[in-house]
Structure formats: C-alpha cells, structure tokens
C-alpha positions in Angstrom: 134.7 170.4 -13.7 131.3 170.6 -15.4 130.9 168.4 -18.5 129.0 170.0 -21.3 127.6 168.3 -24.4 127.2 170.4 -27.6 124.3 169.3 -29.9 124.3 171.0 -33.2 123.9 170.8 -37.0 127.2 170.4 -38.9 126.4 173.5 -40.9 126.6 175.6 -37.6 130.0 174.2 -36.6 131.9 177.5 -36.9 129.6 179.2 -34.4 129.5 176.2 -32.1 133.3 175.9 -32.2 133.6 179.5 -30.9 131.4 178.6 -27.9 133.4 175.4 -27.3 136.6 177.4 -27.0 135.0 180.0 -24.8 133.7 177.3 -22.4 137.2 175.7 -22.3 138.6 179.1 -21.4 136.0 179.5 -18.6 137.3 176.2 -17.0 134.5 173.9 -18.2 134.8 170.6 -20.0 132.8 170.9 -23.2 132.4 167.9 -25.6 132.5 168.5 -29.4 132.7 165.6 -31.8 135.5 167.1 -34.0 137.6 167.8 -30.9 136.9 164.8 -28.6 135.9 161.9 -30.9 139.1 159.9 -31.6 139.9 158.0 -34.8 138.8 154.3 -34.3 136.2 155.0 -31.6 132.7 153.8 -32.2 131.2 157.2 -32.8 127.6 156.3 -31.9 128.6 154.7 -28.6 131.0 157.6 -27.7 128.3 160.2 -28.4 125.8 158.4 -26.3 128.3 158.0 -23.5 129.3 161.7 -23.6 125.7 162.8 -23.7 124.7 160.6 -20.8 127.7 161.6 -18.7 127.3 165.4 -19.2 126.2 167.8 -16.5 124.7 170.1 -19.1 123.5 169.6 -22.7 123.5 172.7 -25.0 121.2 172.4 -28.1 122.1 174.9 -30.8 118.9 175.7 -32.7 119.0 177.3 -36.1 117.2 177.1 -39.4 119.7 174.4 -40.3 118.9 172.3 -37.2 115.1 172.8 -37.2 114.8 171.5 -40.8 117.5 168.8 -40.5 116.7 165.1 -40.4 119.0 162.3 -39.2 121.2 161.6 -36.2 121.0 165.1 -34.6 117.3 164.5 -34.0 118.2 161.4 -32.1 120.7 163.4 -30.0 117.9 165.8 -29.1 115.6 162.9 -28.0 118.4 161.5 -25.9 118.9 164.9 -24.4 115.2 164.9 -23.3 115.5 161.4 -22.0 118.6 162.4 -19.9 116.8 165.5 -18.6 114.0 163.4 -17.2 116.5 161.8 -14.8 117.7 165.2 -13.5 116.3 166.5 -10.1 113.4 168.8 -10.6 114.4 172.5 -11.0 118.1 171.7 -11.8 119.5 173.4 -14.9 120.6 170.8 -17.4 119.2 171.1 -21.0 119.7 174.6 -22.4 118.3 175.6 -25.8 120.3 178.1 -27.7 119.2 180.0 -30.8 121.8 180.9 -33.4 119.3 182.8 -35.5 115.6 183.8 -35.5 114.3 180.2 -35.8 111.3 178.6 -34.2 112.1 176.4 -31.2 110.4 173.0 -31.5 107.4 172.5 -29.2 109.0 169.8 -27.1 111.8 172.3 -26.1 109.6 175.4 -25.6 109.1 174.7 -21.8 112.9 175.5 -21.4 114.0 179.1 -21.2 116.3 179.6 -24.2 119.1 182.1 -24.9 119.7 184.0 -28.1 123.3 183.8 -29.0 122.9 186.4 -31.7 121.9 189.0 -29.1 124.4 191.2 -27.2 125.6 189.4 -24.0 123.9 186.2 -25.1 127.1 184.2 -24.5 127.5 185.8 -21.1 123.9 184.8 -20.1 124.7 181.2 -21.2 127.8 181.1 -19.0 125.9 182.6 -16.1 123.2 179.8 -16.5 125.9 177.1 -16.5 127.5 178.6 -13.4 124.1 178.7 -11.7 123.6 175.0 -12.6 127.0 174.2 -11.1 126.0 175.9 -7.9 122.8 173.9 -7.7 124.9 170.7 -7.7 127.1 171.8 -4.8 126.3 170.1 -1.4 124.9 172.4 1.2 127.4 174.2 3.4 128.1 172.5 6.7 128.4 174.3 10.0 131.9 174.8 11.5 131.3 172.0 14.0 130.2 169.6 11.3 133.3 170.4 9.2 135.6 169.8 12.2 133.9 166.5 13.0 134.1 165.4 9.4 137.8 166.3 9.2 138.5 164.3 12.4 136.5 161.3 11.0 138.5 161.5 7.7 141.7 161.4 9.7 140.5 158.2 11.2 139.9 156.8 7.7 143.4 157.8 6.7 144.9 155.8 9.6 142.7 152.8 8.9 143.3 152.6 5.2 147.0 153.6 5.5 147.5 155.4 2.2 149.2 158.5 1.1 147.2 160.9 -1.0 147.7 161.0 -4.7 148.4 164.4 -6.3 145.2 166.6 -6.4 143.3 164.1 -4.1 142.7 163.8 -0.4 143.7 160.6 1.3 140.0 159.7 1.6 139.4 160.1 -2.2 142.7 158.2 -2.8 141.4 155.3 -0.7 138.1 155.1 -2.7 140.1 155.2 -6.0 142.4 152.4 -4.6 139.4 150.3 -3.6 137.8 150.8 -7.0 141.0 149.9 -8.9 141.5 146.8 -6.7 137.9 145.8 -7.6 138.6 146.4 -11.2 141.6 144.1 -11.0 139.5 141.5 -9.2 136.8 141.4 -11.9 139.2 142.1 -14.8 137.1 145.0 -16.1 137.2 148.8 -16.1 133.5 149.0 -15.3 132.6 149.1 -11.7 129.2 149.0 -9.8 129.2 151.6 -7.1 127.3 149.0 -5.0 130.4 146.8 -5.1 132.6 149.5 -3.6 130.3 150.5 -0.7 130.7 147.4 1.4 134.5 147.3 0.8 134.7 150.9 2.0 132.5 150.1 5.0 135.2 147.5 6.0 137.6 150.4 6.6 134.9 152.6 8.2 134.2 154.8 5.2 130.4 155.4 5.1 128.2 155.3 2.0 127.7 159.0 1.8 131.5 159.6 1.8 132.0 157.0 -0.9 129.4 158.7 -3.1 131.0 162.1 -2.5 134.5 160.7 -3.4 133.2 159.0 -6.6 131.7 162.4 -7.7 135.0 164.1 -7.0 137.0 161.4 -8.8 134.8 161.8 -11.8 135.2 165.6 -11.9 138.9 165.2 -11.7 139.2 162.7 -14.5 140.2 159.6 -12.4 137.0 157.8 -13.4 134.1 158.3 -15.8 130.8 158.2 -14.0 127.3 157.4 -15.3 124.9 159.7 -13.6 121.2 159.2 -13.0 118.5 160.8 -10.9 119.4 158.3 -8.1 123.1 159.2 -8.2 126.0 157.3 -9.8 125.1 153.6 -10.1 128.3 152.6 -12.0 131.5 154.1 -13.4 134.6 153.2 -15.3 138.2 153.7 -14.3 139.9 156.1 -16.7 143.3 155.4 -18.2 144.6 158.3 -16.2 143.0 157.1 -13.0 144.3 153.5 -13.2 147.8 154.8 -14.2 147.9 157.0 -11.1 146.9 154.0 -8.9 149.3 151.6 -10.6 152.3 153.9 -10.2 151.6 154.4 -6.5 150.3 151.1 -5.3 151.4 148.2 -7.6 154.8 147.0 -6.4 157.5 147.2 -9.2 154.9 148.5 -11.7 157.6 150.1 -13.9 159.5 146.8 -14.0 156.3 145.0 -14.9 155.7 147.4 -17.7 159.3 146.9 -19.0 158.8 143.1 -18.8 155.6 143.4 -20.9 157.5 145.4 -23.5 160.3 142.8 -23.5 157.9 139.9 -24.0 156.2 141.8 -26.9 159.4 142.8 -28.7 161.7 139.9 -28.0 159.3 136.9 -27.8 156.5 138.2 -30.0 153.9 137.7 -27.2 150.9 139.7 -28.5 148.0 138.3 -26.5 146.9 139.7 -23.1 146.0 136.4 -21.6 149.3 134.8 -22.6 151.2 137.9 -21.2 149.3 137.7 -18.0 150.1 134.0 -17.5 153.7 134.4 -18.5 154.4 137.4 -16.3 152.1 136.2 -13.5 150.2 139.5 -13.3 146.4 140.1 -13.3 145.0 140.5 -16.7 143.6 143.9 -15.8 147.1 145.2 -15.1 148.4 143.8 -18.4 145.4 145.3 -20.3 146.2 148.7 -18.8 149.9 148.6 -19.8 148.8 147.7 -23.4 146.4 150.6 -23.5 149.0 153.0 -22.2 151.4 151.8 -25.0 148.6 152.3 -27.5 147.9 155.8 -26.2 151.6 156.6 -26.9 151.2 155.2 -30.5 153.7 152.5 -29.7 151.3 149.6 -30.6 147.9 149.0 -31.9 145.5 146.7 -30.0 142.4 144.8 -31.2 139.9 143.6 -28.6 137.0 141.2 -28.5 135.0 139.8 -25.6 135.5 136.1 -24.7 134.4 135.9 -21.1 137.1 138.5 -20.5 138.4 141.2 -22.9 140.7 139.5 -25.3 143.4 141.8 -26.6 145.8 141.2 -29.4 148.8 143.5 -30.1 149.7 144.5 -33.7 151.7 147.2 -35.6 154.6 147.4 -33.1 156.5 150.6 -33.4 160.3 150.5 -33.8 160.4 153.1 -31.0 159.1 150.4 -28.6 162.2 148.2 -29.4 164.5 151.2 -28.7 162.9 151.5 -25.2 164.6 148.3 -24.3 168.0 149.6 -25.2 
C-alpha cells in the first residue's frame, strides 16, 4: 500500500482533505496531519518520519502556499532532500496547483498537475499508479517462479513456522526473526544488517530478506525507513509485534493478565520492575504497556536511561474490572 505525504498550507485544508479521502478510497495510504497526527505525539518528529517514509510526496501549491513562511517551507525542503535519495526517473515528488499560482523555481523541473482543471485528480491518481508500477520487481519467468517457490518451501521447513494471517511463511519468518532481535536488544528499532545473518542461518538469502521487509512495511507489520540504497533500518509496529507475540510467545495472554494484575493489585508501575518481577524481557513488558495505552486503559511516560524507562499513570477503572 503506497504511503503518500500531503504537504500544504493550512488555508488549503478543505481542498487537500478531499484529495486525502479520494486517495483512501483508491486504496492508498495518505498521511494528513489532522487525520494521522495523534494527541501527545511530537509533531515535528512525526511529520519528518511520515515524510521520510512516504513513497510519494504531494505538494499542494497555491497563492497561500507560495507566499507562506514557516514550517511548510521546511517540509518542501525535506521533500527535495528525500527526492534526491530516490532512483533516477522514479515518480516521487508531485507538485499540484490548486489555483493559477507560479510554481517556485526549485520545483519547476517536475511536471505538475492542475487540480482545478477537468480530470486533474484523475491524472494525479494515474501518476501515483505509474509510480507504484515503477517500484514493482521485474516479472520472473515461469521456471524462476517455480524454483523460488520450491526454495521458499525449504525455508518453511527449516524455520518451522506457520504463516500469520495475510503473510507467507517466509515473511512470517522474517517478522519473527525481527521481533526476536527486538526482544534481544530491548528496542523497537532494528538494523536490517542485523537480520540478514540471522536469516542466513536458516538459509534465507539477503535478497529474500529485503523483499520480505518491504512487504512487511507495506502491510503495516513494520515501519521502514527508505533510502536510495534500500531499507537500512525499520521499527516494529504495535500491530506487528502484537501479531508475533500472540503467535510465538508462550502463554502471552497469561503474561498480559499478570502485568495487569501487578499494576492494579500491587501498584507496580515501572517497566523494569515489572520485567524483573514477572521474569519476562523488558521489550515484551513495554509492548503490553503500549497496547494498554492504545486501549486508553493507562497512560505511560517514557525516558531513556540506557533502555526505555516507562512509568504507568492514570490507570482506568476498566483495567481493574478486567481482572474480575
């Protein structure tokens, strides 16, 4: 699913919002601050991350934007910096005119689309689809496909995993290796270079690892950082680690209940203390706490202290009822 960042002036939000909803309806994954930026997130950090991780950046030019000073100008500079890391000839940064404004000189090399003209939106969607096609791997011959399938069956037998929903056994294996590395280092951020040798131990070659990481990113199991050289590192999403935990961590539901019990009944509100008391890796504890926060059952505050130090606060009465 193509990720699309929408850069615009606040004054043009109504028109941009219409494009956002149309892109969603077309099956894309657009990013718009008012829809995707959550309360409590560091907005500058999240905007930079969304921009860097996007497959496409749409810049909505208008009289409002051209004359505007401030953060939106920084977004446009970041868009150009990101474009410089894209393979030559690949569609990535698309200027869009909302009115009869003058495109800034630095964006004139890009072919733009006029949204105020008939079929302007259709041309934009066609350009995005063409860009998606450019990112597809070349078609393999029938013989290559058969040999690849046979090889992947070998991986399945070696790794010994059942496929997660919406994933092949091979992609499931790469996700599992990534989550196990995340547990080992106690962090959600993973270097791709750390996964490659672990995958090689179970006969998964480098090329298949990179392909699986791309697929896992597009399906929301991880959040990849893309550069011209590929995906140097990525983070495990809440959804991705949850899928792993429920399938591969023995007694995961019982562990989750024990964490809740310790919080409610013994007022244990620190991730390191919970990890020590329950005898589970701190990464597993951190995930359970983040799941509870996503369900509005607790609040968490985190700081870095050689590891991510998490404290629990504002415990919902609903959490107490879950023990009953």
